[in-house]
Every structure is written in structure tokens, then in C-alpha cells.
C-alpha positions in Angstrom: -0.1 -0.1 -0.1 2.8 2.4 1.0 4.9 1.6 -2.0 1.9 2.3 -4.5 0.4 5.2 -2.5 3.3 7.2 -1.6 5.1 6.1 -4.8 2.3 7.8 -6.6 2.8 11.0 -4.6 6.7 10.9 -5.5 6.3 10.2 -9.1 3.7 12.9 -9.4 6.3 15.4 -8.0 8.9 14.0 -10.1 7.0 14.2 -13.4 5.6 17.6 -12.8 2.0 16.5 -12.1 1.6 13.7 -14.4 -0.3 11.6 -11.9 -2.3 14.5 -10.6 -4.0 14.7 -7.0 -7.0 12.7 -8.2 -4.7 9.9 -9.6 -3.0 9.8 -6.1 -6.3 9.4 -4.3 -7.4 6.6 -6.8 -4.1 4.9 -6.3 -4.7 4.7 -2.6 -8.1 3.5 -3.0 -7.4 0.9 -5.7 -4.3 -0.5 -3.8 -6.2 -0.8 -0.4 -9.0 -2.6 -2.4 -6.6 -4.8 -4.1 -4.8 -5.8 -0.8 -8.3 -6.6 0.8 -9.3 -9.0 -1.8 -5.9 -10.6 -2.1 -5.0 -10.9 1.6 -8.5 -10.8 3.3 -8.6 -14.7 3.5 -5.2 -14.8 4.7 -4.5 -12.2 7.3 -7.9 -10.1 7.4 -5.9 -7.5 5.4 -4.9 -5.4 8.3 -2.9 -2.8 6.7 -3.5 -0.1 9.3 -2.3 -0.2 13.0 -5.0 2.1 14.0 -7.8 -0.5 12.6 -6.0 -3.5 14.3 -6.1 -1.5 17.5 -9.6 -0.7 17.2 -10.5 -4.3 16.6 -8.6 -5.2 19.6 -10.6 -2.6 21.7 -13.8 -3.8 20.3 -12.9 -7.4 21.4 -13.0 -8.5 17.8 -9.1 -9.2 17.5 -7.0 -11.2 20.2 -4.6 -8.9 21.9 -1.7 -11.5 21.7 -1.6 -10.9 17.8 -1.7 -7.1 18.0 2.2 -6.6 18.4 3.0 -8.9 15.6 0.5 -7.1 13.3 1.7 -3.6 14.0 5.4 -4.7 13.7 4.5 -6.1 10.2 2.6 -3.1 9.3 5.1 -0.6 10.3 8.0 -2.9 9.0 6.3 -3.1 5.7 5.7 0.6 5.4 9.4 1.4 6.2 10.7 -1.2 3.7 8.6 0.3 1.1 9.7 4.0 1.9 13.5 2.9 1.9 12.8 1.1 -1.4 11.3 4.3 -2.8 14.3 6.5 -1.3 16.6 4.2 -3.3 14.6 4.7 -6.5 14.1 8.3 -6.1 17.0 9.7 -3.9 16.4 13.4 -4.7 12.9 13.3 -3.4 12.9 15.1 0.0 9.7 14.0 1.6 8.9 10.5 0.0 5.4 11.0 0.4 5.5 12.0 4.1 2.3 13.1 5.6 2.4 16.9 6.2 -0.2 19.5 7.4 -0.8 22.3 5.0 -2.3 24.3 7.8 -2.0 24.1 11.4 -1.4 20.7 13.4 -4.8 21.1 15.1 -6.5 21.4 12.0 -4.9 18.3 10.5 -5.3 16.4 13.9 -9.2 17.1 13.9 -9.3 16.0 10.2 -7.4 12.9 10.5 -9.5 12.0 13.4 -12.8 12.5 11.6 -11.6 10.7 8.4 -10.4 7.7 10.4 -13.5 7.6 12.4 -15.6 7.3 9.2 -13.3 4.8 7.8 -13.4 2.5 10.8 -17.3 2.7 10.8 -17.3 1.5 7.3 -14.9 -1.2 8.1 -16.8 -2.4 11.1 -20.0 -2.5 9.0 -18.3 -4.5 6.4 -15.7 -6.7 8.0 -16.3 -10.4 9.0 -15.3 -10.3 12.7 -11.9 -8.7 12.6 -11.3 -9.8 8.8 -11.6 -7.2 6.0 -12.8 -9.6 3.3 -15.9 -10.6 1.2 -17.5 -9.4 -2.1 -18.1 -5.8 -0.9 -15.7 -5.1 1.7 -12.8 -4.3 -0.6 -15.0 -2.2 -2.7 -16.6 -0.2 0.2 -13.1 0.2 2.1 -11.1 1.1 -0.9 -13.8 3.6 -2.0 -13.8 5.5 1.3 -10.0 5.8 1.3 -10.0 7.1 -2.2 -13.0 9.4 -1.4 -11.2 10.8 1.7 -7.9 11.1 0.2 -9.4 13.2 -2.7 -11.0 15.8 -0.7 -8.9 16.0 2.4 -5.4 15.1 1.0 -4.4 18.5 0.0 -5.0 19.8 3.8 -3.8 17.0 6.0 -2.5 14.2 3.8 -5.6 12.0 4.5 -3.3 9.4 5.9 -5.7 7.5 8.2 -3.0 5.1 8.9 -0.2 5.4 11.3 2.0 2.9 9.3 1.4 4.9 6.2 2.9 8.0 7.8 5.8 6.3 10.0 7.4 4.7 7.0 8.0 7.9 4.9 8.8 9.9 8.0 11.6 7.9 9.1 13.0 7.2 5.7 12.9 10.9 4.8 14.0 12.1 8.3 10.9 14.3 8.7 9.5 13.4 12.0 8.2 16.9 13.0 4.6 16.2 12.7 4.6 12.4 13.0 2.8 12.5 16.5 -0.5 13.8 15.1 -0.6 11.1 12.4 -0.1 8.4 15.0 -2.5 9.7 17.7 -5.3 11.3 15.5 -6.0 7.8 13.6 -5.8 5.6 16.4 -8.3 8.0 18.5 -10.6 8.2 15.5 -10.8 4.6 14.9 -11.4 3.8 18.6 -14.2 6.5 18.8 -15.9 4.8 15.8 -16.5 1.6 18.0 -19.2 2.8 20.5 -21.0 4.7 17.7 -21.1 1.4 15.7 -22.2 -0.6 18.6 -25.0 2.0 19.3 -26.1 2.1 15.7 -26.0 -1.8 15.5 -28.1 -2.1 18.5 -30.6 0.4 17.4 -30.8 -1.2 14.0 -31.6 -4.6 15.8 -34.2 -3.1 18.1 -36.0 -1.6 15.0 -36.0 -4.8 13.2 -37.5 -6.5 16.2 -40.2 -3.8 16.6 -41.2 -4.2 12.8 -41.9 -7.8 13.6 -44.3 -7.1 16.6 
């Protein structure tokens, strides 16, 4: 995901805008969708530490597996970013997430974006596994949509691993805290809302049967 997504950002910069912002957003959406369809049955397609942490908090993912997943996610992101650094040594940011305005503006945006992303994931995932006919399409579409409209302001990371890899590889760690804290908080906040909506929906269905 990081190789294709941040790679699209880098190539857009290197080519003078050939990929375009829309192309970058579509790339992120498509690679997330592709990974879900290809890895969903194997690992649940956990590409995002914030999602794994939220699933654990919700009781849908075993705590004992969480460290291994986070290490794999961050390690994969870092490896992808180092590969891109080797391919494009003159690029300074390597697709690192950077706020266009204030840190608080980006923090709130990242929190809200991840909240809605997690709400969708909880609704389409099978347990803690992001798999199924519509899971990839739904989740990939949300990632692409949010990257398209919020990317120019906050980067629309929604994923600590996606931000950690490029930040370490490029040496730009100055805003990294917000791209770790905001997505994790946003994903966790989605859990009680999803549970409330789920219970309310069940109650509505039961009432219609009376």
C-alpha cells in the first residue's frame, strides 16, 4: 500500500504533475481494495495499525496477535519507503504526511476521516477480517474519497504505518505524532458509535416484527 500510494505522490512530483492529485487518491483507494481482495482470507488484510488497535478494543481481535500485526505493518511501510528512497534519492519527503495548515486542523481532520473509515470497516468486515465481495470495494472507495477531498489539507493518512514509514525514511518526524494519535483515536471512537447504531438497528427490526 505504501509503495504504490506514496510512490504515486513521489512520481507525481518527479513528473511535474503527471499523476495528479486525483490519480494519487485513486491509487490509494485501488491498492487498499486490491490488498483486501488478495490478503483478506489470509490475514484479514490489516494494513493499518489504527484499525487493528480498534478491532482489539472492540474485542474482535486477540490482544496477543496485535504486536505482531503492528510490527508487520510498520516494518512493511518502512521497507516500502526505503525502496522508494533508493529509486528516487532526490525526493525529500518521500510522500511523508504533512499538514498544509495548523497541526490542530490536520489532527481534527485525520480523527474524523479515520472515524468514518473505521465505521465503514466495522460494518463490512467479517469479525476482524476485511474480506468479502463488498468489503474491498467499500473500504477502498472510502479511502479514495477521503484522500481526494482532504489530502491537500492534511494528507489524509488515516494510517499510522503509512505515515511512519515515509517519515523515518525521509527524516521528517516533526508532525508524526499527530498522524499516529489522531487515526488511533478516531478509529477507537468509531466503536461505541457503531455498537449504538447496531443495537438500534436490531431493536428497529424487532419492533417491525411485532
